[in-house]
N, C-alpha and C positions, 0 to 999 in steps of 0.2 A: 468541553474538550479536556480541560485540565484534569477533571476527575476521572474520566474514562481512561485517559493516558496514564494515570497513576496505577491503575490496574494492569494495563498493558505492559508497563515497564517494571513491574514489581517482581523481578527475578529473584530477589533475596527474601521474598515473602514477608515483607515489613508489615506488621499488623496495622500501623497507622495509615500507610498508603492503601492497604486493602479496605480499611474502613471508609476512606474518602471515596474510593472507587465503588464500593458497594452502595453507598448513599446516593451517588450520582446515577449509578446504574438503575437503582430503584426509581429515581425521579424520571429518568428517560423512559423506562418501561411504563410507568404510569401515564406519561404523556402520549406514548405511541399506542398503548392498549386500545383505547376507544376506536382509533382508526382501524386497527387490525380486526377488531370484532366486527365493525361495520363491513369491511371488505370480505370477511368470512361469510357474511350473510348476503352481500351485494357486490359481487365481483365486478371489477372494471379492468381497464387496460393498464393499470399502474404496475410498476415493479413489485410493490408490496403485495398486490393481488396475485400477481403471477407466482410470487414466492409461496403464497398460501395454497394456490389451486393447481398449478401446472403438474401434469402427470399423476394427479391423484384421481381415484375413482369418483364417478359422479356423486355429488352430495357430500364428499369428504374434503377436508382441508388438512394441511400439516398442522400440528399443534403450535399454537402461538409461542409457547415457551421454547419450542425447538428453533423458532426463527429469531428470537430476541438476541442471542449472542451475535448472529450474523448482521443483524440490523445495527447493533452498536459498533461492530467493527467497521461497517460501511460508514457510519457517522464519523467515527474517529478518523478513518483513512481519508474520507472526503474533505475533512478540515486540514489535516496535517500534510499529506504528501503533495497535493497540488500547490499549496503555499511554499513549501520547501523547494519544489521543482521550479516554480516561477521565480523564486528568489535566486536560485543558482543560475538560471538562464540570464537574468538581469545582471547579476554580478559578473558573469563571463562577458557579456556584451559591453558593460561599462568599463571593464578592464581592457577591452580591445575596441577602441572607438572606430577603427576602420571596418571591423566586422559589424558593429552597430550601424554604421552608415549604410553598409550593403543591405542589411535587413530592412532598414527604413526606406531604402530606394527601391526594393523589389520584394515586397511582403510575400507574394505568392511563392517565390522561389526559396527565400532565405528564412522565413519563419519556421517552416517544418525542419529545416536543417539546424536552426538555432535550438529548437526544442529538443531535437534528438541529441545534439551535442551537449546541451546543458544537463540533460538527464544522465548522459554517460559520464560526464565530467564530475558531477556531484550527485550521485543517486539519491533520490529522496527517501528510499527505503534502504537502510544500511545493512540490516540483518534479517533473515527469516529463520525462525526457529521451528524445529520439528522434533519428532522422536522416531528412532529406528523401529521398524516392525520386525526386523530379523538382523542377525549379525551380518556385517558387511565389512569388506576390506577396502580401504581408500588410501592410496599412496603408501601401501605397506603397513598401515596401522589397522587393526581390527577394532571395530566399534561394535559392542555387544547389542543384542536385541533389547529394546526398551530404553536406550541411552538417549539423552537429550543431545541434539546436534544443532549447530547454527551455520547457515551459509552466509558468508560475508559478500553480499551482492555488490556493495560499493567497491570492494576490492576487485571483483571480477571486471568491473568496468575500467579499471586502471591496470589491467594485466599487460605487462610489457611484451609478452609473447604474442599478444593479440593486437595491441595498439602502438603505433609509433608515437614516441613522446607523449605517453598517456596523461601526464599531468598538465598538458597544455590544452587550453580551450581553443577549438578551431572548428568553425562551422563548415570548413572546406574538407574536413576529414572524409575520406572515401575508403573506409576499411570494413564496410558492412555494418550490419545491425549489432548493437551492443547488448540487446536483450537476451 
């Protein structure tokens, strides 16, 4: 996880971080390659097999090299975001014992509410980066084609025009979905 994350957060193009990321990426690739090669020959109902075969002509698969970046992002995200989300939910409930008691007393009703509120309160994904495909105007500013942009997802979940008292953790919040 640490090594893959070094590549994912290397916005400044630090060669040492990239070296760590490249080494771990190669190690992960070598570990996954035999499974992907087997699934290319012998498809099954696994997600990896579907990634190789779905919507491809009979007898053809997607190139394994084409899938590797997505698989590594899935591994990275599968380790980081669920842990961060669970930690935020737990922190919110521990800071509000009356809400924790409600969750424990009625799991079916309040676990989904606690999960939704915890993910709104402290989004496990703070920023999503993209690149513009064409010039676009947002809020009076023109962003040229090919420019890097970042959406602050965590900020959107704290939007005061959308949520009442957005910094407060409240499993009883009824202001619609935050996603």
